[in-house]
N, C-alpha and C positions, 0 to 999 in steps of 0.2 A: 646576559639575559637568561632567565630560566624559562622552561617550557610553560609554566603556569602564569607567566606574565611579569614576574618580579624582575627588576633591573637594578644594577649597581654600577655607578661610575665613580671611580676613585682609586686610591692607592692600595696596592697588594704587597704582601711579603710572603715568599715561599708558597704562593698560590692561594693564600687566604686574605680576607679583607683586613687591612691593618694600616691605619693612618686616616687622613681626611677622605670623606666620601659622601656620596648621595645615593640613598637606597629608596626605591619606590615599590609599592605593592599594587596589584591589579585593582584592589578596592578603593584606591585613591589616597592611601596613606603615603607620606613621604618622610624621610629622616635625613637630615644634613648635619654632619658633625664628625666626631672621632669614632674610629673602630680599632679594636685590638684583638688579635687572635680570633678573628671571625665574629667577635661580639660587638654590640653597640656599647662602647666603653669610653668614658671621658665626658666631655661637654658636647651637647648636641641639641638640635631643635627637631621636634617631631610634630607633624601636623596631620590631623584627621580630616576626612572629607566633610564632616558635619560642622567644621569650624573650630573644633577644639585644637589647642596648641600648647605644647610644653617646651620650654627652653631652660636647660639647666644640666645638672650632673646625671650621668648614667653609670651603672655598674652591671655588667653581664646582662644586658638587654632590659634592665628595669630602671625606673627612675629612683635615684638614691643619692641624697645630698641636697644642696640648695637649688631651688628652681622656681620658675614662674609658670603657672598653668592658667589658661584662659578658656572660656567657653564662648560660643557664638552669640549667646544672649546677653553678654556683658559681665557675667560672673568671672571672678578671678581669684587666684590664690598665690600668695608670695610667701615662701618659707621653706621649711625642711621636708624632705621626703625620705621614706625608708621602704624598700622593697615594694615600690609602686603605690604606696599609700602616703597621704599627708600625715606626717609623723614628726613630732618635735614642736618647734615654735613656728607659728605662721599667722598670716592675716588673710581672711576670706572676705571678699567684698561682693555685695549684690548690686544689681543695676539701680535700685532705688536709693542707694546710699547707705543701706544697712551694712554693718561690718562687724566681724569678730576677730580679735587679736588675742592670741594666747596659745595654750597647749593643745596638741593634737596627738591622737594615738590610733593607729590602724585605720586612718581615714575619717575619724569622727572627733568632735570636740571632746577633750578629756583632760580635766585639770582646771587650773585657774585661768580665767580669761576676761577680757573687757568686751562688752557688747554695746554697740551704738545703733539705735534704730533710725528709721528714715526721717524722723522729726528731730534728730539730734540728741536725744536723751542717751547718756552713757552710764552704764552700770558695770560693776565687777561682780562676777559670779563664779560658781564652781559647777563644772559639768562632769558627768559620769557617762561614758559610752554614748555621747551625743545628746544626752538629756540634761537639761538644767536642773540641778538639785536645789539651788537657792542663791539669792543675791547676798553678797558680802557687804556688811555695813561699812560706811566710810570710817577710815582710821584704823580698821582692824586688818590684820594680815595673817597669812598662813592657812593651813587646812582646817584649823580649829576656830577660825573667825566665826562670829555669829552670823547666821544665815536667815534669810526671810523665807519662812515656810510657805508663804503665799506666792512664791515665784512661779510664773507660768511655765509650762513645758514649751520647748522650742517648737514653733509652728512647723509642721511637716513640710509645707511648700517652701519654707525658707532654709531647710537644712541643705548644706552643700552636697553636691553630687559625690558619690563614692569615688575613691581614687583609682586611678587608672592602672592596672594590668591592661585593662582598657579603662583608663580613668574617665570619669564622667558618666559611667553607666549607673543608673539609679533604678530603684524599684518602680514597678509599673503603676502602683497606686500609692496613695499617701500613707497606707498602712493603718488607717483607722476607718471605722464605719462611715459611710457617706449617705446623707439624706438631704436632698435639696442642694447638694454641691458643697456642703460645709460639714466638717467633722462634728458629729453630735456626741460629745463626750460629757460625762458627768463632771461639772466644774465645782471645785471647792469654793467657799466664800471668798477666799483670797484671790483665786484665779478669776472669779467673776468680777471682782473689783478691778483687777488688772485689765481685763478685756473691756470693761466699761470705761476706764480711763483712756485706753487706746482709742476706743470709738470716739470719745469726745475730742481727743487730740486730732484725729483724722478729719472729723467734721469741721473743726476750726481750720484745719489746713485747707480743706476744700473752699471754705469761705474766703480765706486769705488769698489763695491762689486765684480764685475767680476775680477778686478785686485787683490784684497786682498784675496778673498775666492774661486775664480773660477767661470766660467760661469754657472755651474750646481748646485750651492748652493741654498738651499731652500729660503734664504733671497733674492736672485736675482729673483726667481719666484714671491715672494710677491711684490717686487718693480715693476716688469713688470706689475703685475695686477693693481697696483696703477697708473702706466703710462697710461695703457689702459683706466682706469676710467676717469682720468683727460682729456685725449684726447676726450673721449665721451662727457664730460661736455662742452668742447669747440667746439663741433660739428665736430670732426675729421673724417677722412675717415674710414668707417666700415671695409674696407679691411685691413687697417693698424692695427686697433684694433684686428681684427681676427688673424693677424700674431703674434701680441704681446701675445694674450691669448693662442694661440696654443703653443708658446714657453714656457709660464708660466705653462701650463698643462703638457708639456713634463718634465719640471724640477720637478714639484710637484710629478708626478708619479715616477720619479727616486728616489726622496727623501723619500716619505712616502708610496709608493706602489700604487696599483690600486684600493684598497678598503677602502680608508681613507675618513673620513668626510670632510677633508680640500679640497678635489677635487670638492665638490658639488657647491660652489659659482663660481669656475672657469668654470665648465661645463655649468652652467646656463648662465654666462656672455658670454661665447663663443657661446652658442646656440643663444643668442639674436643678434649676429652679422650676422646670416644667415637670412636676411630679404627679399630676393628675392623670387618670387613665386616658381621658380624651385629649391630652396634650402630648401623647407619645410620638405622633407624627412630627410635630414641631421640634420635639427633642431630638429625634433622629435626623432631621434636617440640619440642625445646628451642629450635631456631632459629625455628620457627614462632611460638612464644610471644614470643621476643625481637623478631621482626619486628612482631607485632601491637602490642607495647608501644612500640616505637620509633616506629611510624607514629602511634600515638595521642598519645604524650607529646612527641615531638620533631618530628613532621611528616613527611609522606610523601616530601618531597624532601631529608630530612636525609642527610648522608654516611653515618651509621651504618646507614641503611636500605639503601643501595647495598652496603655491606660484608656485611650479613647476606644479602641476595639472592644475592651471589656465592657465599657459603658454601652456601646452600641449593641453588643450581644444581649445585655440585660433589657435594653429598650425593645429589641426585636422579639424577645420572649414575651414582653408585655403586649405586643400586637399580634401574638401567635404566629410569627414568622419563624418557625423552629429551625428550618433548614438554614435560613439566613443567619440566625443566632449562632448556630453551630459553626458556620464558616467564620464569623467574626471571632468567636471564642477560640477556635482552633488556631487562627493566626496569632491571637493574643498569647495563647499558651506557648507556641513555638518561640515567640520573642522573649517571654518571661523566663522560660527554661534556660535560654541562652544567657540572659542577663543575670538571673538570680540563683540558678541551680534548681534541680528537680524537686527538692524538698522544702523550698521556701514556702511559708504560709500563703503568700499571694498566689504562687503557682498552684498549690493544692486547692485553693478556693476557686480559681479559674477552671481547674480540672473537674471539680465537682459540678460547676455550672455547665461545663461542656457535656458532662455525662447526663445531666438533667435534660439538656437540649436534645441530645441524641435519643433519650428515652421518649420524650414528647414527639419526636419526629418518627418514632417507630424503629430506630436503629438500635435494637436492644443489645446486640453483640458488642458494638462499640461502647455502649454505656457500661456494660459489665467489665470490659477490659480496663476502662478508665477508673472505675471504682476499685478494681483490684490493685491498681497502682496507688490509689489514695490510701487503701487499707495498709499496704506494705510500708508506705512512708509514715503514716500516723503511728503504726506499731513501732517503727524504728525510733520515732521521736519521743513517744510517751510510754511505750511498753504495752504488751498485749492486754494487761489487766486494767489499763486506764480507761476512764469513761469516754474519752475521745475515740479510742480504738473501738470501744463497744458500739458507739454510734455509727462509725464507719462500717463495721461489720453488719450492723442491722440494715443499713442502706444497701449494702451489697447483697444481703440475703433477700431483701424485698425485690431487687432487680433480678436475681437469679431465679426466683419463684414464678416469674412471668411465663405464661404458657408459650409466648412467642419467641423465647430465647432459644437459639439453636445450641446443640451440645458444643461445649468449648473446653479446650485444655486450659485450665486456669493458670498454669505455670509456664505456658509456652513463651510468654513475653520474657520471663526470666532467662530462659535458654537463648532467646534471641539476643538479649543484652550481653550474655556471656560470650557470644560469638563475635560481637562487633567491638571495635576499639572503645575503651572506657570513655564515657562522656558525662556521666551523672553519678551522684554520691552513692546510690545503691549498687553500683558496679564494684565497689571496693572489695567486699567479701568474695564476690564471684571471681574477681581477678586474682585474689590470693589463692583460691582453690585451683585456678588454672596454672599459676606459678608452681604449686605443689605437684600437680599432675605432670607438668612439663619437666620439672626437676627429676621425677622418677623415670621418665622416658629418657632424659639426657644421660642418666647413669646406666642405662641398659647396655648389654653386650650382645651383638655389636652396637656401638654407639649410635644413637639416633641424632644425626647431624641437623635435621630440621628442628628437632627439639632444642638443641644447643643454640642454634641461631635465634629461635624464638625467645629462649631464656635470656640471651644477651640483649634483646631489644625491648624487654618488658618495661624498662624505666620510662619510655615514652608514653606508656599507658597510665602513668600516675596523673590523674586528672586534677586540674586546679579547682574543679567544682567540688571535690571532696573536702571534708574538714581537714585541718592540719594534723589531727590525731590519726585520721585514716591514711593520709599521705605518709606520715612517719612510719606507721605500722607496715604499710605495703612495702616501702623502700627498704626498711630494716630487714624484713623477711627476704625480699628479693636479693639484697646484698649478701646475706648469708648463703643463699642458694647459689649465686654466681661465684662467690669465693670457693664454695665447696666443689664446684665443677671446673672452674677456670683458674683458681688461685687468686691471692690477694692483690697481685700486681696486674691482673688482667684489665684491659682497657675498659670493658663493659662494667667491671666492678668499680673502677675509679670514677667513671661517669655517673654511676648510680650514687656513689659516695658524695660527689659534688652536688647532685640533685638533692640528696638528703641534707647536706649542709645548708643549701639555699632555703629549704623548708624550715629547718631549725632556726636560721637567722630571721626568717619572716615572722616566727612566733616568739623571737627573742629568747630561745633556749640556747644561750651562749655557751654553757658548759658542754652540752652535747655537740654543738657546732665546732667548738675547739677540738674536742676529742676526735671527731670524724676527720677534720682537716689535718690534724697531726698525723693520722694514719695515712692519708693521701700523700702528704708531703714526704713521709718516710719512703713510701712505695715509689714515688716519682724520682726522688733522689737516687734510689737504688737502680732504677731502670734507665734514667736519662742523665744523671749527674747532678751535682749540687748547683750548677750555674745555668741550667736550662731555662728557657723562657717560660715553660709551663710551671716550673718551680716558682718563678716570680709571681705568676698569677695566683697560685695557691697561697703564697706568703701574703699577698695583698688581702685575700679573703680572711686569712688567719689574723692579720692585723686588725681588721674590722671586728672580728669576733672578740679578740682581746679587749678592744675598745668598749664593746658592749659589756664585758665583765668588769671593766675598770682596772685591768691589769696594765699599768702604765709601762713598765720596763719591757714586758713581752710585746706590747703593741708597737712601741717605737722601734724595737729591735727588728720585728717582722717587716715593718715598712722600710726601715733602713736597708735591710738585706735585699729586699725586692728592688729597691732603687739601684743598688750596686749592680745587680744582675742586668737590669734594663739598660743602664748606662754602658756597661761592658758590651752588651749586644747592640748598642747604638739604636735603641728603641725609644719611642716617645715616653717621657717621664712626667708629663704634666698632670695626668690624673693621679699618679701616685703621690706627687708633691702636694696636691690638693688634699688627699686623704691624710697625709702626715701632718700637714698644717692644721687641719681640723682636729686631729688627735692632740696636738700640742695645745691648742686652745682649750680643748676639753679638760686637759690636765693642768690648766692654769699657767702654762709656759707661753704667755702671750708674745713676748718679744722674740723668742725662738720661732714661734708660729708665723710671725710677720716676715721673718727672713725667708722661711720656706715658701710662704705664699707669694712673695715678690719673685722668687725664683720660678714658681709655677707660672706666674703671669708672663715672665720673660719666655718661658718654654712654649706657652700657648701662642704668644705673639709670633714666635718663629715658625710654629707649625701650622697656624691657621691663616697666616698671610693677611689678605685684605678683608677678612671677615671678623671684625672685632666684637661683634654683638655678643659672642659667647664669653667674652672677658668680664661681662657685667657681674657675674656671680662672684668671681675672685675679687674684683674691686669692692663690692659690697662687703665682703668678709674683711678685707683690709681696713675699710672705713670703720667697721665695728670695732676692730682690734685697736686702731689708733685712738678711737674715741674712749675705749676702756682705759687706755694709758694716759688719757687727758690731753693728747696731741690733737686738738680740735682742728687746727689749720691743715694738717696732713689728712685728717679724716674728710674734711670738706673738699680737699683736692681730689681724693678718690671719688667722692660722690659727684663732683662736677664732671669727671670723666664719664661716669655712667650716664649722666644726662646727655652729654655730647654724643655718646654712642647710640643712645635711644633716638635722639633727634636725627642722626644720620641714617640709621637703619629703618626707622619706622615713619619718619616725618614729624615735623614739629607739633602737629595737631593730634597726634595719636595718644590715646589714653595712657599707654605705658610710659610716655614722656612725663605725664602728670604724676604718675606713681613714683617715678624716679626723682622728681622734684620735691616730693613731700619730705623725705628724710633730710634732704639738703637744706630745705627751708627751716626745718626744726633745728638743725645744727647751726645755721647762721644766726638764729635767734639766741642760741646759747652763747655765741661769740659776741653778741651785741651788735651785729651787723643788720640792724632792723630795716634799713632802706632796701638793701638787697634781698632780705627775707620777704619783704612786702612785694617786691617785683616778682619773685618766684611764686608766691602765693596767688598773685593776680593772674599769672600765666596758667 
């Protein structure tokens, strides 16, 4: 147990976490699975207190490989992860039945994919960075297939939550202007036709559901919510949308009760239809109820809470409750900065609103300080000569000219940021300056030991809120400084190199990643010997980098050597076998990959004992490989095992059991076993 409340129960080796274990954090997070050399490494299950859960492969504390991620509201993702992002091929499912199956990159839909909406219509499309660029006509394939220019943009509320470092953290707003609760964008003729068609389909769905399941069924409420949304997209009457949403809210309350998280989006959408000045109190009442429910059911740091607080701040400004507005917006800003970073457009918009609230409340000093931060961020994003920066400067100048503003050091906040640990993107340049100053002090005679210690610890200041380019620049410069003072083989320099390789891997700069890891490998071999456990760890990372480059022989050789070292040291080899098996599949050596994965499965069964749930990922990969070779009987055998594991660990009525049955049913159909296929589909 640690003083801050963290606890670990499990296996140790040489005083560090290594083997099976259970780790818990004071905020309610828990992780059960494999550890190696003090890292979360191998197959494991991680659960968050807000109901999010991930089961799958981990590499050095990040989700990497095949896995399953689920959210408390029913959303789920099955597929590949890379560096804590949904990346590769995968399927995202929404609670209303909508699903996307296809390519992902850095946590967003990117490439070719199939989209099935809630009413069962399936289309194939091309996505770019989370945005649908067009539908692909039937019968055409490839990136150059004809596309439907009228294809609608993916609805913001339907976009999957961003992938976890803390996966599932999403922007606090929809990212579009809101009036009456619905995005008011300029629609092309094609987009208008699409929304009109969707509106008609959902209106028919409401009628059909009322006839088949009754007017108060939960699915009727969900369909009414969609009708209200589509009417808003088409510029429909707010009064009519209000009537639809009130009816949906009544149905939801009857179906799930008055304290369920499903009520939150309905309450927020209904509040946004109260747009008249004399309706502000009613709007605040609905938002207050939504906020209480969101904090109770989703957690006080959930993105939905930040979105509601922003809306409440705007509503309080409308009724001239400036102090109350400032309190709401301040809370929203704190949440958004933690979720999105200090320079995200949503954060800057909230910052400006908070500055406006402080100005109206007479707190001009706070207003000026916030506007200074806005100016700094806008200049960084657009340049000092850009029109956006000019507008931000004008607003700051107007605030500065107020007679009631007390004299203030406009750059004091910069110095405050420089003195505290890095947390926000605008710290990057300041931290570089501190590294430079510390380097000069560390080289003085007599040697400044405090400066040397500080220089050795600077890598921890590399903030994940910075851009990848900022992180690479910072770590690259720091590495040069550490090597100049301590030498290339110094522990702090090696740690910084590993941090730099992780960042390069995250942005898929595989050439740079390989170069850094080869330097680390050479230094470790010189310091520890060629067969040390730390050498095996670097070799595994090097194998993944070679895989990214497509360097087949180098990749397989790195994994093979890492396996030999781990076997010689009698360490767990299951995770390395998984990596090597995936690499063999990637390079088309399916039969060799099957042999390696079967060995990995045996290793996991020996090491995980009576907890077979984590074997599902390996069994699924084996099934895909056997299917590729045409051995459908063996493939179905693997999938049957995954179903049994899910039934044992989750219960026969759990949604994950149904997800495991789907590919098995499809495979049984290919084998002509239609009766058994029908049984699984019915279940």
